[in-house]
C-alpha positions in Angstrom: 41.6 9.4 -7.0 41.8 12.4 -9.4 40.1 10.4 -12.1 36.7 8.8 -12.8 36.5 5.8 -10.5 33.6 4.3 -12.4 35.8 3.6 -15.4 38.7 1.9 -13.5 39.0 -1.8 -14.6 39.0 -4.6 -12.1 39.3 -7.8 -14.0 37.3 -7.7 -17.2 34.8 -5.1 -15.9 34.9 -1.5 -14.9 33.9 -0.6 -11.3 30.6 0.6 -12.7 30.3 -2.7 -14.6 30.6 -4.7 -11.4 27.8 -2.8 -9.7 25.6 -3.0 -12.8 26.1 -6.8 -12.9 25.1 -7.2 -9.3 22.0 -5.1 -9.9 21.1 -6.9 -13.1 21.6 -10.3 -11.4 19.2 -9.3 -8.6 16.5 -9.2 -11.2 15.6 -5.6 -10.4 15.3 -2.8 -13.0 18.3 -0.6 -12.7 19.7 2.6 -14.2 22.8 4.8 -13.7 22.5 8.4 -12.7 25.2 10.0 -14.9 24.5 13.6 -14.2 22.8 15.0 -11.1 19.9 17.4 -11.5 21.6 19.6 -9.0 25.4 19.4 -9.3 28.0 19.6 -6.5 25.8 18.1 -3.8 27.8 14.9 -3.3 25.9 11.6 -3.0 22.8 13.5 -2.0 22.7 15.0 -5.5 22.4 11.6 -7.0 19.8 10.5 -4.4 17.7 13.6 -5.3 18.1 12.9 -9.0 17.0 9.3 -8.7 14.0 10.0 -6.4 12.9 13.0 -8.5 13.0 11.1 -11.8 11.9 7.6 -10.9 8.4 6.0 -10.8 9.6 3.2 -8.6 8.2 3.1 -5.0 11.5 1.9 -3.5 15.0 2.6 -4.9 18.1 0.7 -4.0 21.1 3.1 -4.1 24.6 1.7 -4.9 27.9 3.3 -5.3 30.2 2.6 -8.3 33.2 2.4 -6.0 32.1 -0.8 -4.2 32.9 -3.6 -6.6 32.5 -6.5 -4.2 28.8 -6.0 -3.5 27.0 -9.3 -4.2 23.5 -10.0 -5.5 22.8 -12.0 -2.3 23.5 -8.9 -0.2 21.2 -6.7 -2.4 18.4 -9.2 -2.1 18.9 -9.5 1.7 18.6 -5.7 2.0 15.4 -5.7 0.0 13.8 -8.4 2.2 14.9 -6.6 5.4 13.3 -3.2 4.6 10.4 -2.9 7.1 7.0 -2.2 5.5 6.5 1.0 7.5 10.0 2.4 7.1 11.0 5.0 4.6 14.7 4.0 4.6 17.1 1.2 5.3 20.9 2.0 5.5 23.8 -0.4 6.0 25.9 0.5 9.1 29.5 -0.5 9.2 32.0 0.5 11.9 29.6 3.1 13.2 29.2 4.7 9.8 26.1 4.7 7.6 26.4 4.6 3.9 25.9 2.6 0.7 24.1 0.5 -0.2 20.8 1.8 1.1 17.1 1.8 0.2 14.7 4.7 0.1 11.1 4.9 -0.6 9.7 7.8 -2.8 8.3 9.4 0.4 11.9 10.4 1.3 12.1 12.9 -1.5 10.7 15.8 0.6 13.3 15.2 3.3 16.1 15.0 0.6 14.8 18.3 -0.8 14.8 20.0 2.6 18.3 18.8 3.3 19.6 20.2 0.0 17.9 23.5 0.7 19.6 23.7 4.1 22.9 22.5 2.6 23.1 19.3 4.7 24.6 16.9 2.2 25.4 14.1 4.6 23.9 10.6 4.2 24.2 10.1 7.9 22.0 13.2 8.5 19.6 11.8 5.9 19.3 8.5 7.7 18.8 10.4 11.0 16.1 12.7 9.5 14.3 9.7 8.1 14.5 7.7 11.3 16.0 5.0 9.1 16.2 1.4 9.8 19.8 0.2 10.0 21.3 -3.1 9.2 24.7 -4.3 10.4 26.1 -7.1 8.2 27.6 -10.3 9.6 31.4 -10.3 9.6 31.5 -12.7 6.7 29.9 -10.0 4.4 31.6 -6.8 5.5 34.2 -7.2 2.8 31.5 -6.4 0.3 31.3 -2.9 1.6 34.9 -2.1 0.7 35.0 1.1 -1.3 37.7 2.7 -3.3 38.5 6.3 -2.4 42.3 6.5 -2.7 45.1 5.0 -4.7 45.9 2.9 -1.7 42.3 1.5 -1.6 42.6 0.8 -5.4 45.8 -1.2 -4.7 44.0 -3.2 -1.9 41.0 -3.8 -4.2 43.2 -5.2 -7.0 45.0 -7.5 -4.6 41.7 -8.7 -3.1 40.3 -9.2 -6.6 43.2 -11.4 -7.6 43.1 -13.4 -4.4 39.4 -14.1 -4.9 39.9 -15.0 -8.5 42.7 -17.4 -7.6 40.4 -19.4 -5.2 
């Protein structure tokens, strides 16, 4: 996108504002990782930063470029995390990604992956033997993320059509 996606406005909120509102409405404490402890590690850098600096037992990871995530989806994921599992990832079209949940015990695996320069979330899920959840078709639109100008155009169109309903 060649600019900070978090600050793009969709309606009255920025993309980051949409994600923060969903997190806030879930009733969970939340915070934004603005700067990774170890830069240039992709999403894994943010994961490491959150796990290394949080006192929470379980952390829900969200991406700022997914403005259609709902509080209902977040609460569903929290309820679905099995007691004995370290991680739960959403799987869509064969791909694993955001949103996902990790327990603090995942920190050692994240550190090992960063040391071996394996920055893939898919690899993290595999290493953790993560539980995966496939959403029902009626919720998959919530996983739409914005990575290109074309995606941004689609998101704006989708936002306006949702608002008009």
